[in-house]
C-alpha positions in Angstrom: 17.9 -130.4 14.5 16.3 -126.9 14.8 17.7 -126.0 11.4 16.3 -129.2 9.9 12.8 -128.4 11.3 13.0 -124.9 9.8 14.1 -126.2 6.4 11.3 -128.8 6.4 8.8 -126.1 7.3 10.0 -123.9 4.5 9.9 -126.8 2.1 6.3 -127.7 3.1 5.3 -124.1 2.8 6.9 -123.9 -0.7 5.0 -127.0 -1.7 1.7 -125.6 -0.7 2.3 -122.3 -2.5 3.6 -124.2 -5.6 0.5 -126.3 -5.6 -1.7 -123.2 -5.4 -0.1 -121.8 -8.6 -1.6 -124.7 -10.6 -5.2 -123.6 -10.3 -4.2 -120.1 -11.3 -2.3 -121.4 -14.4 -5.3 -123.6 -15.3 -7.7 -120.7 -14.9 -5.7 -118.6 -17.4 -5.7 -121.5 -19.9 -9.5 -122.0 -19.5 -10.1 -118.3 -20.0 -7.9 -118.1 -23.0 -9.7 -121.0 -24.8 -13.1 -119.7 -24.0 -12.3 -116.2 -25.0 -11.1 -117.3 -28.4 -14.2 -119.3 -28.9 -16.3 -116.3 -27.9 -14.5 -114.1 -30.5 -15.4 -116.6 -33.2 -19.0 -116.4 -32.0 -19.0 -112.6 -32.1 -17.6 -112.6 -35.6 -20.4 -114.9 -36.8 -23.4 -113.6 -34.8 -22.5 -110.1 -33.7 -21.5 -108.5 -30.4 -25.0 -107.8 -29.3 -26.0 -111.5 -29.5 -22.9 -113.6 -29.0 -21.4 -111.7 -26.0 -24.5 -111.6 -23.8 -25.1 -115.3 -24.5 -21.5 -116.5 -24.0 -20.6 -114.3 -21.0 -24.2 -114.6 -19.6 -23.9 -118.3 -19.6 -20.5 -118.0 -18.0 -22.0 -115.8 -15.3 -24.7 -118.4 -14.5 -22.2 -121.3 -14.2 -19.5 -119.3 -12.4 -21.9 -117.7 -9.9 -23.5 -121.0 -9.0 -20.2 -122.8 -8.6 -18.6 -120.0 -6.7 -21.6 -119.8 -4.3 -21.5 -123.6 -3.7 -17.8 -123.3 -2.7 -18.3 -120.2 -0.6 -21.9 -119.3 0.2 -22.0 -115.6 0.9 -24.8 -113.1 0.3 -28.6 -113.4 0.2 -29.3 -116.5 -2.0 -32.8 -115.3 -2.9 -31.6 -112.1 -4.4 -28.6 -113.7 -6.0 -30.4 -116.5 -7.8 -33.4 -114.3 -8.7 -30.8 -112.1 -10.4 -29.2 -115.1 -12.1 -32.7 -116.2 -13.4 -33.2 -112.7 -15.0 -29.8 -113.1 -16.6 -30.9 -116.4 -18.1 -34.1 -114.6 -19.4 -31.9 -111.9 -20.9 -29.8 -114.5 -22.7 -32.9 -116.1 -24.3 -34.1 -112.7 -25.4 -30.6 -112.0 -26.8 -30.7 -115.2 -28.9 -34.2 -114.3 -30.1 -33.2 -110.8 -31.0 -31.6 -111.9 -34.3 -33.6 -115.0 -35.1 -34.0 -114.1 -38.7 -30.8 -112.1 -39.4 -27.6 -113.5 -40.8 -26.8 -116.9 -42.2 -24.0 -117.5 -39.6 -26.2 -116.8 -36.6 -26.5 -120.5 -35.6 -22.8 -121.0 -35.9 -22.2 -118.0 -33.8 -24.7 -119.1 -31.2 -23.1 -122.5 -30.9 -19.6 -121.1 -30.5 -20.9 -118.6 -27.9 -22.6 -121.3 -25.9 -19.5 -123.5 -25.9 -17.4 -120.5 -24.9 -19.8 -119.7 -22.0 -19.8 -123.3 -20.7 -16.0 -123.3 -20.6 -15.6 -119.7 -19.3 -17.9 -120.3 -16.4 -15.2 -122.4 -14.7 -12.2 -120.0 -14.9 -13.2 -117.7 -12.0 -13.9 -120.5 -9.4 -10.6 -122.1 -10.5 -8.8 -118.8 -9.9 -10.4 -118.5 -6.5 -9.0 -121.9 -5.5 -5.5 -120.4 -5.7 -6.2 -117.5 -3.3 -6.5 -117.6 0.5 -4.6 -118.3 3.7 -1.6 -120.4 3.1 -2.0 -120.0 -0.7 -1.5 -117.1 -3.0 -2.4 -113.4 -2.5 -4.8 -112.0 -5.2 -1.9 -110.1 -6.9 0.4 -113.2 -7.1 -2.5 -115.4 -8.3 -3.3 -112.9 -11.1 0.4 -113.0 -12.2 0.1 -116.8 -12.6 -3.3 -116.4 -14.2 -1.7 -114.1 -16.8 1.1 -116.7 -17.3 -1.5 -119.4 -17.9 -3.1 -117.2 -20.6 0.3 -116.5 -22.2 1.6 -120.1 -22.2 -1.6 -121.7 -23.4 -1.8 -119.2 -26.2 1.1 -120.9 -28.0 -1.0 -124.0 -28.4 -4.6 -122.8 -28.4 -4.1 -119.8 -30.7 -1.9 -121.8 -33.0 -4.7 -124.3 -33.5 -7.3 -121.6 -34.1 -5.0 -119.9 -36.6 -4.3 -123.1 -38.5 -8.1 -123.8 -38.6 -8.8 -120.4 -39.9 -6.0 -120.6 -42.5 -4.0 -117.8 -40.9 -0.2 -117.8 -40.1 2.0 -116.0 -37.7 3.4 -114.1 -40.6 0.0 -112.7 -41.2 -0.2 -111.7 -37.5 3.1 -109.7 -37.8 1.9 -108.0 -40.9 -0.8 -106.4 -38.9 -0.5 -102.6 -38.3 1.0 -101.3 -35.1 -2.3 -99.6 -34.3 -4.2 -102.9 -34.4 -1.7 -104.5 -32.1 -1.8 -101.7 -29.6 -5.6 -101.8 -29.6 -5.4 -105.5 -28.6 -2.8 -104.8 -25.9 -4.9 -101.9 -24.6 -8.0 -104.2 -24.5 -6.0 -106.8 -22.5 -4.8 -104.2 -20.0 -8.3 -102.9 -19.5 -9.7 -106.4 -18.9 -6.8 -107.3 -16.5 -7.3 -104.2 -14.4 -11.0 -105.0 -14.2 -10.4 -108.6 -13.2 -7.9 -107.4 -10.5 -10.4 -105.1 -8.9 -13.0 -107.9 -9.1 -10.8 -110.4 -7.4 -9.9 -107.9 -4.6 -13.6 -107.1 -4.1 -14.4 -110.8 -3.7 -12.9 -110.7 -0.2 -15.8 -108.4 0.8 -18.7 -109.4 -1.3 -17.9 -113.0 -1.8 -16.7 -114.7 -5.0 -20.2 -115.5 -6.4 -21.5 -111.9 -6.1 -18.3 -110.3 -7.1 -18.0 -112.4 -10.2 -21.7 -111.9 -11.2 -21.5 -108.1 -10.9 -18.2 -108.2 -12.8 -20.1 -109.7 -15.7 -22.0 -106.5 -16.1 -19.8 -106.2 -19.2 -22.5 -108.2 -21.0 -24.8 -105.3 -20.7 -22.1 -102.9 -22.0 -21.3 -105.2 -24.9 -24.9 -105.4 -25.9 -25.3 -101.6 -25.8 -22.2 -101.3 -27.8 -23.3 -103.8 -30.5 -26.8 -102.2 -30.9 -26.0 -98.5 -30.6 -22.4 -98.2 -31.7 -22.0 -100.9 -34.3 -25.7 -100.6 -35.4 -26.2 -104.4 -35.5 -29.6 -105.3 -36.8 -31.9 -107.0 -34.2 -35.5 -107.2 -33.1 -36.2 -104.1 -31.1 -38.7 -105.8 -28.7 -36.4 -108.7 -27.9 -33.4 -106.4 -27.5 -35.3 -104.2 -25.1 -36.4 -107.1 -23.0 -32.7 -108.3 -23.0 -31.5 -104.9 -21.7 -34.3 -104.9 -19.0 -33.4 -108.5 -18.0 -29.7 -107.9 -17.6 -30.1 -104.6 -15.8 -32.7 -106.0 -13.4 -30.6 -109.1 -12.8 -27.5 -107.1 -12.0 -29.4 -104.9 -9.6 -30.8 -107.9 -7.7 -27.3 -109.5 -7.6 -25.9 -106.2 -6.2 -28.7 -106.2 -3.6 -27.7 -109.6 -2.4 -24.7 -108.0 -0.7 -27.0 -105.8 1.4 -29.3 -108.5 2.8 
């Protein structure tokens, strides 16, 4: 009888943990789809416009949803920061209003990508906690979700773009290693972000983690020399920087 109780307990615990892996897997699939859409947007509209709009929109959606599920931090500072991010997104869209025939296409793909990406982080957080997965295990299943979904999602994108897997393998080793390095950098950053969420709260941790939008905009304007309206680009930088400062201050009040 005692052994049966123990086995039933182990079975119940296994079921809970197994169920917790599903949100992590779904989170990886959501991120993979949204990231590919964002790449299409960047290719059409440029890094300095598409990335801030796509990831900025994801920041707004993900922060609000995460705060609803786990309200932590000063809401006044947090949502004032989110409002400034929205302002920065608008300025980013306006920065290239008359440059490039593919701008509208890029903006549309970026907006769709941001709407989808905004749900990946809250979904990942549902897999983490007492009786569920640790952050490290959840991230393993997140990565598995990215990998497994890639066989379907990437295949569809490749077929739509008229590209085959043979074309992929004809790419140089240098390009492949650059892609792998980018994935490693991003995964390390996400791991640190998830760990920090235990202290700052998921909403604030996720919002601050999206400071990558500011870095991407700087990279597009100053490194890739993408053409844009200087006034709107400056307002975009100010909006993003101010918004991130306010979101960071939300942890201190």
